[in-house]
N, C-alpha and C positions, 0 to 999 in steps of 0.2 A: 572716622565717624563724623558726619556733618552735624551742624548745629541743631537741626530738627530732631535727628535721632538722639542727640545728647539731651535735649529738653525732655523728650518722651521718657528716656531712662531715668532722668532726675525726678520727674513728676511721679513715676511709679514707686519710688522709695520715699517713705515718710521720714525715715531716720537715716542720717549719714553713716556710711560704712567707714570703719577705721581699721588700718592694718594692725595685725597683732604680732606679739613677740614670736620668734622662732620656737619651734618645739611644741606648739599647741596642736593637739590631735582631736579628731572626731572619730568615734567608733559607731558603725551602723551594721548590725548583724555581725557577720564574720569579717567585715571589711574595715579598713582604716583610711582616713584622709588627713591631709595637713590643712589646718585652718589658716586661711590667708587674711581674711578680714571679717569683721563682725559689727553688727549694729543692734539696736533694741528690737529690730524687726526680722533679722536673719543673719546668715553668714555665708561666706564664700569659701570653698575649699578646693584643693588640688587632690586628685586621686588617680589611680591607674586601674586598668581592667574594664569590665563591662560598665555601661551607663547605669546610674543609680535610678531605680524606679521613682516616679513622681509621688507615689503614695507610700513613701518610706515608713512613716509612722513615728519613730523616735530615734534620737541620736544621743550619744554620751560625749561630753566635751571634757578633755583632760589637759591641764597645763601642769606637767610633772615638776617643773622647776619651782612653781609656787605651791605645790601639793594641793592643787585645786581640781575638783571633780564636780561636774553638774550632769546628773544622770536623767535618762528618760525624758529628754526635751522633745515635745511634740513638734514635728517638722514636716515640711513638704518641699520636694525638689521642684524648682521652677525653671531653671536654665541648665543647659549642658553645652560645652563647647570643647573642641580639640584645641590644644594650645599650639600656636605656631612656634616653629623652632627658635625664632629670635626672642620669644618670651620665656623659654625654659630656663636659661641661665643656670644650669647645673641642678635644677630641680628634677628629681628622679621620677616625676609623674608627667603624664601627657594630657590630662583632661582637667577641666575646671567645672564646677557646678555652683549654682546659687540656690540657697534654701531659705524659705521663710518659716518663722516660728509659728506654731499654732497657738492655741489658748494655753498660756503658761499659768501655773498655779502661783499664788502670791509669793511663796518661798523661792520658786524658780525665777520669778521676775527680779527679786532681790539679789539672788545669786548671780543672775545675768548682769545686772547693773554693776555688781562688784567685779565680776570677771572682766567686763569692758574696761572699767577703771584700771584694774590691775594689769591688764595685758595690752593696753594701747597707749599708755603714757611712756614716753621715751623709748619707742619701739626701736629695737636694734636691727 
């Protein structure tokens, strides 16, 4: 990625993304994805199967090792890409998508802040 593309991507995100601990999952409908990174503005996840529609609606986030659950988070899918073989490194999924959060309720914003703190410090 050249410098111009990097600057555009950086400008598009207001909040920095942070890698999360292993085992954090996102559930959308009957499907499941692995959360890779998160910010106050959205999240990135790996998944398999068909692409996720842009107008998804809501997602549930679960970190079972901390017994954390954040449900019905309004979200919209903004990017999809197939992962190149060199990026898979044993991950059993072949796609990545970026999602932005919609209008979060005050309690969801509080829970999201706690989730970010809990799952991004000392990432394994």
